[in-house]
Structure formats: C-alpha cells, structure tokens
N, CA and C of each residue as an Amber inpcrd file, in Angstrom:
protein
   288
 -11.4300000 -27.1910000 -44.7760000 -10.3130000 -27.0510000 -43.8590000
  -9.2610000 -26.1700000 -44.5210000  -8.6940000 -25.3070000 -43.7350000
  -7.7270000 -24.3420000 -44.2470000  -6.4950000 -25.0120000 -44.8390000
  -6.0610000 -26.1170000 -44.2710000  -4.8580000 -26.7860000 -44.7670000
  -5.0190000 -27.2340000 -46.2090000  -6.1940000 -27.7150000 -46.5710000
  -6.4260000 -28.1640000 -47.9420000  -6.5230000 -26.9780000 -48.8930000
  -7.0610000 -25.8600000 -48.4300000  -7.2850000 -24.7030000 -49.2900000
  -5.9920000 -24.0190000 -49.7150000  -4.9820000 -24.0360000 -48.8850000
  -3.7720000 -23.2740000 -49.2070000  -2.6140000 -24.1420000 -49.7000000
  -2.8750000 -25.3860000 -50.0030000  -1.7930000 -26.2820000 -50.4300000
  -1.0610000 -25.7460000 -51.6630000  -1.7850000 -25.2590000 -52.6480000
  -1.1540000 -24.7680000 -53.8710000  -0.4670000 -23.4210000 -53.6820000
  -0.7900000 -22.7040000 -52.6370000  -0.1720000 -21.4030000 -52.4010000
   1.2510000 -21.5090000 -51.8570000   1.6390000 -22.6560000 -51.3660000
   2.9720000 -22.7990000 -50.7790000   3.9100000 -23.6050000 -51.6660000
   3.5200000 -23.8140000 -52.8930000   4.3790000 -24.5560000 -53.8180000
   5.0870000 -23.5690000 -54.7370000   6.3400000 -23.7980000 -54.9630000
   7.0890000 -22.9350000 -55.8520000   8.5390000 -22.8570000 -55.4410000
   9.3690000 -22.2550000 -56.2860000  10.8090000 -22.2540000 -56.0360000
  11.2410000 -21.4620000 -54.8000000  10.5230000 -20.4320000 -54.4260000
  10.9460000 -19.6120000 -53.2930000  10.0150000 -19.7540000 -52.0900000
   9.2960000 -20.8410000 -52.0400000   8.3280000 -21.0200000 -50.9640000
   8.7040000 -22.2260000 -50.1080000   8.3390000 -22.1670000 -48.8560000
   8.5920000 -23.2860000 -47.9410000   7.4910000 -24.3170000 -48.1080000
   7.8330000 -25.4380000 -48.7070000   6.8250000 -26.4460000 -49.0130000
   6.6130000 -27.4460000 -47.8870000   7.2890000 -27.2780000 -46.7770000
   7.1290000 -28.2230000 -45.6730000   6.1890000 -27.7070000 -44.5840000
   5.7000000 -26.4880000 -44.7180000   4.8610000 -25.9140000 -43.6650000
   3.5470000 -26.6730000 -43.4950000   2.8890000 -26.9950000 -44.5780000
   1.6050000 -27.6880000 -44.4640000   1.7440000 -29.1250000 -43.9800000
   2.6700000 -29.9170000 -44.5240000   2.8050000 -31.2480000 -43.9350000
   3.2630000 -31.1730000 -42.4780000   4.0390000 -30.1640000 -42.1540000
   4.4340000 -29.9730000 -40.7630000   3.2340000 -29.6520000 -39.8820000
   2.3060000 -28.8650000 -40.4210000   1.0790000 -28.5540000 -39.6780000
   0.2440000 -29.8100000 -39.4600000   0.1580000 -30.6570000 -40.4830000
  -0.5700000 -31.9190000 -40.3210000   0.0930000 -32.7810000 -39.2450000
   1.4070000 -32.8060000 -39.2390000   2.1190000 -33.5790000 -38.2190000
   1.8060000 -33.0400000 -36.8260000   1.8350000 -31.7250000 -36.6760000
   1.5510000 -31.1240000 -35.3720000   0.1160000 -31.4020000 -34.9340000
  -0.8320000 -31.3860000 -35.8800000  -2.2150000 -31.7260000 -35.5400000
  -2.3270000 -33.1860000 -35.1090000  -1.5280000 -34.0460000 -35.7220000
  -1.5090000 -35.4550000 -35.3090000  -0.9870000 -35.5840000 -33.8810000
   0.0350000 -34.8110000 -33.5510000   0.5860000 -34.8370000 -32.1910000
  -0.4640000 -34.3670000 -31.1870000  -1.1830000 -33.3040000 -31.5270000
  -2.2240000 -32.7970000 -30.6280000  -3.3170000 -33.8440000 -30.4320000
  -3.7400000 -34.4820000 -31.5240000  -4.7720000 -35.5240000 -31.4180000
  -4.2810000 -36.6690000 -30.5370000  -3.0070000 -37.0380000 -30.6760000
  -2.4570000 -38.1160000 -29.8510000  -2.4520000 -37.7190000 -28.3710000
  -2.0390000 -36.4950000 -28.0760000  -2.0340000 -36.0420000 -26.6850000
  -3.4440000 -36.0430000 -26.1070000  -4.4140000 -35.6230000 -26.9120000
  -5.8010000 -35.6380000 -26.4510000  -6.2980000 -37.0680000 -26.2530000
  -5.8290000 -37.9950000 -27.0690000  -6.2210000 -39.3990000 -26.9100000
  -5.6550000 -39.9770000 -25.6210000  -4.4940000 -39.5040000 -25.2200000
  -3.8440000 -40.0390000 -24.0190000  -4.3910000 -39.4420000 -22.7290000
  -5.0630000 -38.3130000 -22.8250000  -5.6330000 -37.6910000 -21.6330000
  -7.0180000 -38.2710000 -21.3920000  -7.1850000 -38.8930000 -20.2810000
  -8.4630000 -39.5160000 -19.9640000  -9.3840000 -38.5870000 -19.1940000
 -10.6600000 -38.9330000 -19.2210000 -11.6650000 -38.2090000 -18.4620000
 -12.2080000 -39.1670000 -17.4090000 -11.8410000 -38.9440000 -16.1700000
 -12.2260000 -39.8610000 -15.0950000 -13.7330000 -39.8940000 -14.8790000
 -14.4200000 -38.8160000 -15.2130000 -15.8630000 -38.7540000 -14.9940000
 -16.6540000 -39.4640000 -16.0890000 -16.0380000 -39.7260000 -17.2250000
 -16.7450000 -40.3410000 -18.3510000 -16.8890000 -41.8430000 -18.1320000
 -17.9600000 -42.3770000 -18.6860000 -18.1660000 -43.8240000 -18.6370000
 -17.0980000 -44.5090000 -19.4800000 -16.8200000 -45.7600000 -19.1730000
 -15.7480000 -46.4800000 -19.8660000 -15.9910000 -46.5580000 -21.3690000
 -17.2090000 -46.8750000 -21.7840000 -17.5160000 -46.9830000 -23.2150000
 -17.3900000 -45.6320000 -23.9050000 -17.8300000 -44.5890000 -23.2240000
 -17.7370000 -43.2360000 -23.7760000 -16.2760000 -42.8180000 -23.9260000
 -15.4840000 -43.1060000 -22.9220000 -14.0540000 -42.7680000 -22.9560000
 -13.3390000 -43.5380000 -24.0580000 -13.6840000 -44.8080000 -24.2170000
 -13.0730000 -45.6270000 -25.2730000 -13.4300000 -45.0850000 -26.6590000
 -14.6720000 -44.6560000 -26.8440000 -15.1010000 -44.0910000 -28.1280000
 -14.3660000 -42.7860000 -28.4170000 -14.2040000 -41.9440000 -27.3980000
 -13.4810000 -40.6780000 -27.5730000 -12.0290000 -40.9410000 -27.9400000
 -11.4240000 -41.8820000 -27.2370000 -10.0210000 -42.2100000 -27.4950000
  -9.8510000 -42.7930000 -28.9030000 -10.7600000 -43.6610000 -29.3130000
 -10.7020000 -44.2520000 -30.6500000 -10.8290000 -43.1800000 -31.7210000
 -11.7140000 -42.2080000 -31.5090000 -11.8870000 -41.1170000 -32.4730000
 -10.6170000 -40.2760000 -32.5790000  -9.9710000 -40.0060000 -31.4590000
  -8.7410000 -39.2070000 -31.4770000  -7.5940000 -39.9640000 -32.1400000
  -7.5090000 -41.2600000 -31.9060000  -6.4740000 -42.0650000 -32.5580000
  -6.7110000 -42.0830000 -34.0640000  -7.9670000 -42.1800000 -34.4780000
  -8.2970000 -42.1470000 -35.9060000  -7.9170000 -40.7970000 -36.5100000
  -8.1990000 -39.7170000 -35.8020000  -7.8240000 -38.3840000 -36.2730000
  -6.3060000 -38.2750000 -36.4240000  -5.5800000 -38.8030000 -35.4700000
  -4.1210000 -38.8080000 -35.5250000  -3.6390000 -39.5600000 -36.7620000
  -4.2090000 -40.7320000 -37.0030000  -3.8420000 -41.5440000 -38.1710000
  -4.1180000 -40.7910000 -39.4720000  -5.2470000 -40.0950000 -39.5520000
  -5.5990000 -39.3520000 -40.7630000  -4.5860000 -38.2500000 -41.0500000
  -4.1590000 -37.5450000 -40.0140000  -3.1660000 -36.4820000 -40.2180000
  -1.8160000 -37.0640000 -40.6350000  -1.4130000 -38.1720000 -40.0430000
  -0.1490000 -38.8000000 -40.4440000  -0.2350000 -39.3240000 -41.8760000
  -1.3870000 -39.8600000 -42.2540000  -1.5740000 -40.3180000 -43.6360000
  -1.4760000 -39.1570000 -44.6210000  -1.9630000 -37.9750000 -44.2180000
  -1.8620000 -36.7940000 -45.0780000  -0.4030000 -36.4090000 -45.2930000
   0.4160000 -36.5400000 -44.2650000   1.8450000 -36.2250000 -44.4040000
   2.5210000 -37.2450000 -45.3120000   2.1810000 -38.5100000 -45.1510000
   2.7770000 -39.5540000 -45.9860000   2.4490000 -39.3340000 -47.4530000
   1.2430000 -38.8430000 -47.7270000   0.8100000 -38.6340000 -49.1100000
   1.4500000 -37.4020000 -49.7510000   2.1730000 -36.6190000 -48.9720000
   2.8110000 -35.4140000 -49.5130000   3.9450000 -35.8110000 -50.4480000
   4.5270000 -34.8610000 -51.0850000   5.6150000 -35.1350000 -52.0290000
   6.7720000 -35.8420000 -51.3200000   7.4110000 -36.7350000 -52.0360000
   8.4200000 -37.6200000 -51.4440000   9.5730000 -36.8560000 -50.7950000
  10.0850000 -35.8220000 -51.4540000  11.2340000 -35.1140000 -50.8980000
  10.8940000 -34.4830000 -49.5600000   9.7470000 -33.8180000 -49.5060000
   9.3400000 -33.1520000 -48.2680000   9.1900000 -34.1780000 -47.1530000
   8.5710000 -35.2930000 -47.4770000   8.3570000 -36.3250000 -46.4600000
   9.6760000 -36.9270000 -46.0010000  10.4940000 -37.3670000 -46.9480000
  11.7360000 -38.0560000 -46.5980000  12.7310000 -37.1420000 -45.8940000
  12.8980000 -35.9360000 -46.4160000  13.9470000 -35.0590000 -45.9120000
  13.5810000 -34.3500000 -44.6140000  12.3200000 -34.0780000 -44.4160000
  11.9700000 -33.2130000 -43.2950000  11.1360000 -33.8730000 -42.2010000
  10.2660000 -34.7870000 -42.5840000   9.3180000 -35.3090000 -41.6030000
   9.2950000 -36.8240000 -41.4900000  10.0290000 -37.5080000 -42.3200000
   9.9260000 -38.9550000 -42.4070000  10.1120000 -39.6960000 -41.1020000
  11.1640000 -39.3790000 -40.3720000  11.4450000 -40.1130000 -39.1400000
  10.3780000 -39.8460000 -38.0810000   9.9350000 -38.6070000 -37.9840000
   8.9030000 -38.2740000 -36.9960000   7.5960000 -38.9940000 -37.2990000
   7.2110000 -38.9900000 -38.5780000   5.9600000 -39.6410000 -38.9640000
   6.0660000 -41.1470000 -38.7690000   7.1960000 -41.7230000 -39.1230000
   7.3760000 -43.1630000 -38.9450000   7.2720000 -43.5450000 -37.4700000
   7.8360000 -42.7360000 -36.6030000   7.7210000 -42.9810000 -35.1680000
   6.2670000 -42.8970000 -34.7200000   5.5420000 -41.9190000 -35.2470000
   4.1250000 -41.7980000 -34.9230000   3.3280000 -43.0010000 -35.3740000
   3.6040000 -43.4880000 -36.5730000   2.8970000 -44.6620000 -37.0820000
   3.1970000 -45.9030000 -36.2470000   4.4500000 -46.0540000 -35.8490000
   4.8160000 -47.1880000 -34.9970000   4.1300000 -47.0990000 -33.6320000
   4.0160000 -45.8880000 -33.1060000   3.3330000 -45.7010000 -31.8290000
   1.8600000 -46.0590000 -31.9420000   1.2150000 -45.6350000 -33.0310000
  -0.1940000 -45.9860000 -33.2400000  -0.3710000 -47.4940000 -33.3860000
   0.5470000 -48.1340000 -34.0740000   0.4830000 -49.5900000 -34.2280000
   0.5900000 -50.2670000 -32.8620000   1.5430000 -49.8320000 -32.0620000
   1.7100000 -50.3760000 -30.7160000   0.4470000 -50.1620000 -29.8920000
  -0.1170000 -48.9660000 -29.9830000  -1.3080000 -48.6380000 -29.2060000
  -2.4840000 -49.5280000 -29.5960000  -2.6760000 -49.7150000 -30.8810000
  -3.7890000 -50.5530000 -31.3450000  -3.6070000 -52.0070000 -30.9130000
  -2.3930000 -52.5000000 -30.9620000  -2.1310000 -53.8740000 -30.5170000
  -2.3810000 -54.0240000 -29.0200000  -2.0100000 -53.0270000 -28.2820000
  -2.1620000 -53.0910000 -26.8300000  -3.6100000 -52.8990000 -26.3920000
  -4.3030000 -51.9770000 -27.0430000  -5.6710000 -51.6640000 -26.6350000
  -6.7150000 -52.5500000 -27.3060000  -6.3170000 -53.2380000 -28.3470000
  -7.2300000 -54.1710000 -28.9980000  -8.1850000 -53.5920000 -29.9470000
C-alpha cells in the first residue's frame, strides 16, 4: 500500500507530517460511507458481510491514525478520530 511506503518520506523539520494520518482518516470515512450504503438487491447475509467488512476496514484505518506519533494525533486529528471510534462503538452495539 502506498501509504505505508511513503511514511518515512514525510518526516522531517520542513515536511507536513499530518498528511498520511489524514489520508488514513479520510479512507476510514470513505469505508464508513460505503458501510452505510446498502444494496437492496443483495441478500441479507451478503449485505451484512459486506457491511461488517467495511466497518472492519474503517476500524483499521482509525487504528493506524491512533498509532501515529502523539503530537500529530492529538493536535490535528484526535477529536475526529475519537468521534469515529465512538460511532463505530455505537454501531457495533446497535447492530450486534
């Protein structure tokens, strides 16, 4: 994956170190939107499996942001990621 390959290229005193965790956050948002869009033609079990996979993908991207350096996470993305994690928790409790 390209995000993992260029992580070291954006570190340094004159580089924007929040671009990659921001990209992971945006990918998590896309996965969440895809999880929320249903396919009326799909069977219920198939739709549930697709939704579960997208929620898992969303969680993985948010976990990648959390694992980033503390300053980048706290200063730039912390509140957004925390909201995403709370939403996933709510979704899992509701959907079982």
